[in-house]
N, C-alpha and C positions, 0 to 999 in steps of 0.2 A: 215489828216497829221495822222500818227498810232505815237504814245506814244514814240515808239522805235526809229522812223526815227527823232523825235522830237528831243531828248537827243544825237542822233549823228549829228544832223544841230547845236545845240547849242555847243557842244564838238569841232566840227570842225571850226566852228565861232570863238570860245575862243581861239583856238589853233592859228587861222591865226593872232587875232587879237595879241596874244601874241610874233609870231616870227616877226610883222611889230613892234611893238615894241622896241625889242631887235635888228632887223638888222638897226633901224633907227640911220643914223649919227650922232653922238652929237657936240655940240657947240666945246668943246674941240677940239675932233679930225679935225674937220677945222681951226681950231686955230693953232693946232699942226702943220697938212700940210702946213699951210700957212707959219711957221717959216722955217721948213725944205725947202721949195722953196728959204726962202730968203737968210739961209744960205747956199746953193748949189751955186745960183747966187753970196754972197760974196765971195764964196772957199772955207769957212768954214768947208763944207764937202766936199769928193768926191763921186762922185756917185756908187748907188749899182754893175754897172756892175764892176767898178775899183776893189771893193771889191770882186768881184764873182774870177775876175783875182789872184788876191792876194791869198786867200784861197789857190783855186786849185794849185797857184803854192808852197804854203806853207805844206797844211796838203792834207790826204789822206783820206777825209769824204767829207760828202754831207751836206749842207746845207737844214737845215729844218726848222729853225723859226731865223726872225733878227727883230732884237727891236733897235732903236735908241732914245737915249737921249740924252738931255742935263743939265749939271750940273755947274752950273756957268760960265757959256761961253764955256765950252769943251763937244763937241759932241763928243760922244760913238757908237760904233754899238755894240750891244751884240749880238752875235750868238748861236745858237744851232746846233752841228753838228750832224752825227749820221757815223761812220765808217762802214768799210765790218763784222763787229765779232757784229754790234747793239749796241757797248758801244755810249752813248752820251757823247759829248766833248760839254764845255762852253766853247766860247772865246770873248775878248772885242779886240776892235782896237779903236786907235784916228783917228776918223773919219776924221778929218783934213790930216794928213798925213798916214793914215792906218796902223803904226808901230800897233804891237801887242802888247797890255797892262798885259793879265792874259788868263791863257788857265787852265783847270781844266776839269779834263777826268780820266777815267782809259784807262792803255796801251797806255799812250800817245808816247811811244817809237815806235808805231806800224802807229801812225798817222805823227808826225812829218816827213816832207820829208826832208835830208839834203840838204845842199844849194848848189846850181848848179858854 
C-alpha cells in the first residue's frame, strides 16, 4: 500500500469512528424518550400531530425545529418556525393544553392569523 493510500485509509477510518461516536444515542436520550412516552400516556402531553394542527391554524409559518422540555412537572413545546419572508419565529406552547405561552420574532403581524 502506498503511503498516500495509507493516509487516506487512516483518515477515512477516523472519520467513520468519529461519526459513529457522535451518532450513537446516549442514555439520557433513551431516558428522555421513556419520560415523554409516559407523559403522553398520562395525558400530560398532547401529541405532535395536535401541535402541528394548532400551529397551522394560528400561524402562517413552517415548523423547522421542535424541542420538548419538562420543567418542574410542566412540559413545554419549544418551536422554531420560518415564515414566507424567511424570518425566524420562536414560539412556546404548554404541551398539555397547547396554549401559546410566548412568541418572538420579527414581523409577527404577518405571521399571526386572525381567529376564525
